[in-house]
N, C-alpha and C positions, 0 to 999 in steps of 0.2 A: 702158376707156382707161388706158393705162399712165402717161402723163404728158401735160401740156399744154405744147406747144413753140412756139417761134417758127421761126426759120430754121436752127436748129442741126441739122446733117445726120447727125452721127455722135458717137461717144464719145471721139474723139481730142482731147486737150488739148495745146496748144503752150505751152511754158514756157521758162524759163531755169534751168538746174540746174548745181550743182557736181558733177563726176564723182567727186571724191575730196577729202579734206581738203587744204587748201592750194592747190587748183586754182581758177582763175577760173570764173565762171559762163559757160555756153555754151548755145546753143539745144538744146532737148530736147523730145521729144514722147512721150506715153504714152497708153495706152488706159485710161480711167477706168471701163470697164464700164457696165452698165446703171444708169440713175438709180434710186436707191432710192425706195420708195413714200413715205417720209416726208421725202424730200430735195427741195431745190430747186437749180437751177444758175444761177450768176450770171456774166454776161459782164462782165469786169473793166474798168473805166475808169481807176481810180487805185488804187495800193497804197502804203501807207506802208512805210518802212524803219525797223525797230526794232533796238535794240542786241541784242535776243534773236535776231534773224535772224543777226546777226554771230556771236554766241556759238554758235549751232547750226551755222553755216557752218564754223566752226573746231573743231567738236566739243569745245567747252570743258566741256560737261556730260557727255560720254561716252555720249550716247544718239543721236547723229545717224546716220541711214542714208543712204548714197549710192547712186545720184545723189540730191542734195538740192535741192529747190525751196523757197527761202525765201518769206516773205510772209504776214503774218497781220493786215494792216490794210487790208482790201479794201473798195472801194466800186464798185458797178456796178449793172447792171440784171438783173432776173430774166428768164431766157430759157426755163427749163423748170421744171415743177412736177410732182412725183410724185403718183401717184393718191391717196394718203392725205393729201397736203398741200394738196389742193384745198380751197377754202372755209375756209382757215385765216387769211385776211386778206391774203394776198399775191397779186399779179397779175403776169402777164407784162408786162414793161416798167417795173415799179416799181423805184425806186432804193433799194437796201438796202446795209447794211454787214455784214461778217463779221469777227470779231476773233480773239483768241487761241484761243478754243474754237469748234468747229464742230458739236458734238453732245454729248449726254449721254443717259443711259439713260431718263430721263423717268418712272421708276417707283420709284426708291429714296427713302428718307426725305428726304435733302437736296433732291432734285429736286421732290418733292411739297410741300416746305416753301418753295419759291421760292429755294433756294440751289443751283441747277443747276450753278454753277461749282465747287461742292465735291463733285460726284458722284464716286463711287469708280471710275466707268467713263467719266470725262470724256474727250472726244476733242479734244485740242489740234490746232490747224490744221496745225502744221508738225512735230509729233512723230509719226513713223511714217507720215506722209502728205505728199503734195506740196502746197505752199502756193500763195500768190497772185501770185508773179512769173510770171504765166501769162495766157492769154486768158480762161480760165474757171475757176471753182471751185465745189465743191458743199458744201452744209451741210444739217443738219436745219433744217426750216422755222422752228423756234422761235428758232434762233440767227442768223437773217438779219433784221436790225433795220431797219425802214423809216426813211429820213431824213425828218424833218419839214421843212416849209417854213421857210426862214430859216437852214438849215444849208448852208454852202457845200460842194458835193460835191468840189471840187478840193482842199480841205484837210482834209476830214472823216476820212480814213483813220486818222490817229494817235489819234483819239478812241476807236477800237475796241479799243485795247490800252492805250497810255499814259494816255489820258484817263480811261477807266473805272477804271484802277488807282488814280488819285489821287482820283477822285470818289466811289467806293464807300465809303471810310472815313468820309466826311462823313455819309453816311446810316447806316452800320453802327454808328457810335459817337455818334450824335446830337450832332454838333458844332453849337453854337448861334451865331447871328449876334452875340450879345453877348460871345463868347469871344475871347481872345487866342490866336492860333495861330502856329506857326512852320513854315517849309518849309526843310529841309536839302538843299541842292543845287539849283542853277538850271540845269537842262539839259532834256533831252527830256521828263522827267516833271515836274520842278520848275516849269518855266515855266507849265505848264497848271495845276498845283496853286495857284500864286499867283493866276492869273486866276479860278479857281473860288472860292477862299476870299475874295477881294476882293468878288466878286459876291454871295457868301453873306452878306456883311455883317460879317465878322470883321476884327479888327485883325491885320494880317499882318506877321510878322517873317521876312525872308529871310536864310538863313545860306549864305554862300558863301566858299570859300577863294580866289576870284579877284576881286581888287578891280576888275578891268575889267568885271565884270558888275553892279557896284553900280547904275549909272544904268539899265541894262536892267531890273533887278529892280524898281526904283522905277517905271519906265514900265509894267511888267506889272501893277502894283497893290500892291506891297509898301509898307507904311507906314514901315518902317525896314529897314536892312541891317546885319547883324552878321557879322564875320569868324568863320568856323567853326573856325579854327585859332588863335584868340586867346583864351586862357583868361581874361585880364583882362576882355575885352569880354563874355564869357559870364557872368562873375561879376557884372558890372554890371547884368545883367537877371535876377538870381536870383529865383526864386519868382514869376515873372510869367506863364508861358505855360500855358494849359489843355490844349493839344494840339500835339504836334510831329510832323510828317510827314517821315520820312526818305526822300527819293527818291534820295539819292546812293548810289553803289556803292563807297564808300571807307571805310576804317577810321578812325574818329575817336575822340576822348576822350569816350566815352559818359557817363561819370560827370559830366563837366562839363555836358553837355546835361541830364542829370537834375537838376542844380542849378538850371536855369532853369525847371523845372516848378513850377507852383502846386500847392497841396494838391489831391489827387484828379486830378492831371494825367496825361496819357497820352503815352508815347513809342511811336510807331507806325512800323513799317518796311514800305516797299514796294520799296525799292531792294535789290538783291542784294548786300549787304555780303559780301565774300569771306571775312572772318575771323570767328572767334567774337566775340561781343559781351560782354566782361567788364564786369559792373556790380556795384555793392555792393547787396546785398539790403536792407540797413538803410536805404538812401536811399529805397527804395520803401515800406518799412514806415513810416518816419517821416512820409511825405507821403500815405500810402494811395494811392500812384501805381500806374500799370499799364504793362506792356510788352506789345506786341502786334504782329501782322503780318497781311498779307492778300494774296491774289492779285488777280485782275481782278474780275469781277462777273457777276451773273446777267442774263439777257435783260431782265427788267423794269427793272433798274438801268441797263442800257445805254439803254433807252428814256427813263427819267427824265433821264439825263445829256444826251441829245440835245435833249429838250424844254427843259432848263435853258439849254443853249447857244443854242438858237434865241431864247429869251426875252431873254437878256442879251447876245447878239451875241458869244459866246465862240468862238474858233477857235484851233487850234494855229498857231504861227508856223512856217512851212514853207519849204523850198527844193525846187524841182522839178527832176527829171532825166528825160530820155526813157528809156524802157525799153532802148533800144539802148545807153545809157551806164550800164547797171546796175552794171558793175564799177567805174566811176568813182564812182558813188554809194556803193558799199560802202567804197571806199578813203577817200572824204570822211568817212564816218561813223567808220571805224577811226582816222583821224587826229584825231578830236575836233573837227572843223571845222564840224559841222552846227549851224545856228542856226534852230530848235532841233530840228526834225524834217525828214526827207526824204520826199518823195512821188514815186513813179514815175508818169509819164504813159504809160499803156499804149499809146496810139495815136500817140505822138510818135516 
């Protein structure tokens, strides 16, 4: 038996694609070929809209292939299972999510060590492949993560990229509930980071350049809010923070942020800051501080994150658009109006 199927009759996938840079998304169909033995196919119900989709749509990274189908925060039901993916824990009809990556080699050292997201043959969902602004998508079975009871399927999509991006460092660097932490940038990534860190038990300082987000940051779980562009305010909290998570994609006075770190503190980047980060090495030496960065996370970390969300009632703050209004959704995101993530309803 090649695969276990429901009512999927062929390999044609219907999607929305940009035919070229600068062009709006339009209906597009393609033949996905035969389902791979290790793959599963998901009928998509919801798909998050991430800023990385916008960057790829505009070819900001110089790697986009057109026609381009965005979408890498997918939630839906398994409809087909490849022959070698049978008995791997997934069943037809099960609700799963697929995020930034949809496959890895599963035999290199990072994969065998549980760091599949660092595989040198990693398969990003929307780089060189058609993504989730579609009726169906395929992934390796290990990268389709079941949603536990207690996680809202209508808002879960952004957890599979933005969520894991800010959750993984908490595990990776052993952030403890007794520590004081900071989140730089209160947006698509930052608002989830505040919720995670608050539930983690940390004392959370939110940094934002927008005073209008002060009350929102406090409502999300921050214990205090500091202006990220006010050096006097940054000096007032010198030597206090054990861990700072930079989710913003803006260039800031990083030496000023280093000044807020406690001894052995860490400044960690997950936001795609566009410019080089100039810092004084002596500031690290004197505090025995660390500078680091990370991408998303491995399948096991995704599962850990979803379990944590279910336990603590954490979900992204989202706005919904019907798939038929996908270009409006992209424009809303490009204008910086999303509060804080966008989810496409694929059947609306």
